[in-house]
PLY file of the C-alpha trace (Angstrom):
ply
format ascii 1.0
element vertex 75
property float x
property float y
property float z
element edge 74
property int vertex1
property int vertex2
end_header
99.51 226.55 -27.86
99.25 223.88 -31.05
100.54 221.06 -28.88
98.68 217.80 -28.93
98.83 217.88 -25.08
96.28 220.84 -25.25
93.62 219.42 -27.34
91.20 218.59 -24.41
91.51 222.10 -23.42
90.55 223.44 -26.52
87.67 221.10 -26.77
86.20 221.97 -23.73
85.74 225.46 -25.20
83.53 224.07 -27.72
81.64 222.10 -25.25
81.30 224.82 -22.79
80.07 227.30 -25.56
77.33 224.69 -26.51
78.32 223.93 -29.82
79.16 220.03 -28.77
77.57 217.77 -26.01
80.42 215.58 -25.24
82.63 216.83 -22.66
86.37 216.33 -23.33
87.09 214.69 -20.13
89.73 215.74 -17.37
92.44 218.06 -18.68
95.25 220.62 -17.61
95.42 224.12 -18.27
98.47 225.47 -20.47
99.32 227.11 -16.77
99.05 223.82 -14.86
100.86 221.99 -17.62
103.74 224.24 -18.45
104.27 226.51 -15.41
104.38 224.14 -12.41
106.61 225.45 -9.37
108.28 222.19 -9.95
110.04 223.71 -12.65
112.35 225.81 -10.50
114.07 222.94 -8.86
115.12 221.53 -12.44
118.06 223.24 -14.23
117.25 224.46 -17.91
117.98 222.24 -20.71
119.97 224.86 -22.81
121.94 226.49 -19.90
123.00 226.20 -16.25
119.95 228.46 -14.80
116.95 227.13 -12.92
114.25 226.53 -15.03
111.19 228.31 -15.78
108.78 226.51 -18.22
108.22 223.27 -19.29
107.90 223.02 -23.35
104.55 220.71 -24.34
106.21 219.85 -27.01
109.55 218.11 -26.03
108.63 218.17 -22.28
112.23 219.83 -21.35
112.41 222.20 -18.80
113.97 225.80 -19.85
114.66 229.35 -18.34
112.87 232.20 -19.45
115.93 233.49 -21.26
116.43 230.32 -23.33
112.56 229.83 -23.71
111.35 233.41 -24.11
113.84 235.54 -25.02
116.21 233.24 -27.54
112.61 231.91 -28.88
113.15 227.88 -27.90
112.02 225.93 -31.17
111.67 222.29 -30.88
109.47 221.53 -34.04
0 1
1 2
2 3
3 4
4 5
5 6
6 7
7 8
8 9
9 10
10 11
11 12
12 13
13 14
14 15
15 16
16 17
17 18
18 19
19 20
20 21
21 22
22 23
23 24
24 25
25 26
26 27
27 28
28 29
29 30
30 31
31 32
32 33
33 34
34 35
35 36
36 37
37 38
38 39
39 40
40 41
41 42
42 43
43 44
44 45
45 46
46 47
47 48
48 49
49 50
50 51
51 52
52 53
53 54
54 55
55 56
56 57
57 58
58 59
59 60
60 61
61 62
62 63
63 64
64 65
65 66
66 67
67 68
68 69
69 70
70 71
71 72
72 73
73 74
């Protein structure tokens, strides 16, 4: 959740809470950015299974096991 692609998403919470007056502009939520239905049409970067999630750091698609169970770390 600390990936740079989520900056506007978190800035919006400060705006919506009334702490700042500047709207951060358009943004995608983590679900919209990482869990696209299109991910299943891609193969996992680490194995031959179909994709599940797009890593917000390296922008590669991984299956559930490689991303969650094996704890994908790209940074």
